[in-house]
C-alpha positions in Angstrom: 0.2 0.1 0.1 1.6 3.4 -0.9 1.7 6.5 1.2 -0.9 8.1 -0.7 -3.3 5.3 -0.3 -2.6 5.4 3.2 -3.4 9.1 3.7 -6.6 8.3 1.8 -7.6 5.8 4.2 -6.7 7.8 7.4 -8.9 10.3 6.4 -12.0 8.8 5.4 -11.4 6.8 8.6 -11.4 10.2 10.3 -14.4 11.3 8.3 -15.9 8.1 8.7 -15.8 8.2 12.5 -16.8 12.1 12.7 -20.0 11.1 10.4 -20.7 8.2 13.8 -20.5 11.2 16.0 -22.4 13.6 14.1 -25.2 10.7 13.9 -24.9 9.6 17.9 -26.0 13.1 18.8 -28.6 14.4 17.1 -28.8 17.7 18.5 -25.5 19.3 18.5 -24.6 22.4 20.9 -22.6 25.0 19.0 -19.6 24.1 21.9 -20.2 20.6 20.3 -20.3 21.6 16.2 -16.6 23.8 17.2 -15.1 20.8 19.0 -15.7 18.5 15.7 -15.1 21.5 13.5 -11.6 21.9 14.9 -11.1 17.9 15.7 -12.2 17.9 11.7 -9.8 20.4 10.7 -6.9 18.5 12.9 -7.7 16.0 10.8 -7.6 18.0 7.6 -4.1 19.1 8.5 -2.8 16.0 10.0 -3.9 14.3 6.2 -2.1 17.3 4.6 1.0 16.7 6.0 0.7 13.0 5.7 0.1 14.3 1.8 3.1 16.0 1.6 4.9 13.6 3.5 4.1 10.9 0.6 5.0 13.7 -2.1 8.4 14.1 -0.5 8.4 10.1 -0.4 8.1 10.3 -3.8 10.0 12.5 -4.3 13.1 10.6 -2.2 12.3 7.5 -4.2 12.3 9.3 -7.9 15.9 10.9 -7.0 17.2 7.4 -5.8 16.0 5.9 -9.0 17.5 8.9 -10.9 21.1 8.5 -8.7 20.5 4.6 -9.6 19.6 5.2 -13.5 22.4 8.1 -13.4 25.4 5.4 -11.9 23.8 2.8 -14.2 25.1 5.0 -17.0 28.1 6.1 -15.4 29.2 2.3 -15.0 28.2 1.8 -18.8 30.1 4.1 -19.8 33.3 3.9 -17.9 32.8 -0.1 -18.9 32.8 1.0 -22.3 35.8 3.0 -22.4 37.7 0.3 -20.7 36.9 -1.7 -23.7 37.4 0.8 -26.0 40.9 1.2 -24.5 41.5 -3.0 -23.9 40.7 -2.7 -28.0 42.8 -0.2 -28.9 46.1 -1.3 -26.3 45.2 -5.4 -28.3 45.1 -2.8 -32.1 48.4 -1.4 -30.6 50.0 -4.4 -29.2 49.3 -6.2 -32.6 50.7 -3.5 -34.7 53.9 -3.1 -32.6 54.6 -6.9 -33.2 53.9 -6.7 -36.5 55.8 -3.6 -37.0 58.9 -5.9 -35.0 58.0 -9.2 -37.2 58.3 -6.4 -40.4 61.6 -4.9 -39.5 63.2 -8.5 -37.8 62.2 -9.3 -41.9 63.8 -6.6 -43.5 66.8 -6.6 -41.5 67.0 -10.5 -41.9 66.9 -9.6 -46.1 69.3 -7.0 -45.6 71.9 -9.3 -43.8 71.3 -12.1 -46.7 71.6 -9.3 -49.6 75.2 -8.6 -47.8 75.7 -12.1 -47.6 74.9 -12.8 -51.0 77.0 -9.6 -51.9 79.7 -10.4 -50.3 79.7 -13.6 -51.6 79.4 -12.0 -54.9 82.5 -10.2 -54.3 84.7 -12.5 -53.0 83.8 -15.0 -55.9 84.2 -12.0 -58.5 87.7 -11.1 -56.2 88.7 -14.7 -56.8 88.1 -15.2 -60.3 89.7 -11.9 -61.0 92.3 -13.0 -59.3 93.2 -16.7 -60.8 92.1 -14.7 -63.9 95.1 -12.4 -63.2 97.4 -15.3 -61.8 96.6 -17.1 -65.0 97.6 -14.2 -66.8 100.7 -13.8 -65.4 101.6 -17.3 -65.9 101.0 -16.6 -69.6 102.6 -13.7 -69.0 105.9 -15.6 -67.4 105.6 -17.9 -69.8 105.4 -15.7 -73.0 108.0 -13.9 -71.6 110.3 -17.0 -71.1 109.6 -18.4 -74.7 110.4 -15.1 -76.0 113.4 -14.9 -73.8 114.2 -18.5 -75.1 113.6 -17.7 -78.6 115.5 -14.0 -78.5 118.8 -15.9 -76.8 118.5 -18.7 -79.6 117.7 -15.8 -82.3 120.9 -14.1 -80.7 122.8 -17.2 -80.8 122.1 -17.4 -84.6 122.8 -14.0 -85.3 126.4 -14.0 -83.4 127.3 -17.4 -84.6 126.0 -15.7 -88.6 128.3 -13.0 -87.8 131.1 -14.9 -86.7 131.0 -16.6 -89.5 130.0 -13.7 -91.7 133.8 -12.5 -89.5 135.4 -15.3 -90.2 134.8 -15.4 -94.1 135.5 -12.0 -94.4 138.9 -12.3 -92.3 139.7 -15.0 -94.6 139.0 -13.2 -97.9 141.3 -10.2 -96.0 143.8 -12.7 -95.5 143.7 -14.3 -98.7 143.9 -11.3 -100.5 146.9 -10.1 -99.0 148.8 -13.2 -99.3 
């Protein structure tokens, strides 16, 4: 039973009691009427106070319902904010992991490319060195062959020169004799 219904029942009871008193007294005196009027007025004032208390109770309940709704809204807001921040943090964490993996992959590819470049350089250097060594061996071989041929040619030229000299000297000796 609400406070308002309680106030109405109390007022109705008082009114019913007053009516009963009026019936019991068939010819009331002026003082009786005034006393009943004062009593009725007092009951009216009490009923008015009860109505005011009932309205105040309703106001308190409405305020409490508002505060409860406000708290639920704050809780929902805070929960949504926490969830949004959690999702944001998870996305940032995934992005950082992906970034780290990409950097590691890029660094690995970079190191592999450097290793391949170093290997290619060393292979080229080795081939160049081998080619150079071979060219030097060939040049030294050609030099030795050329020196040997030149020496043989020198020997042959010297031998021819001595032959010519010997023939000339023989002719001169013959012509002197």
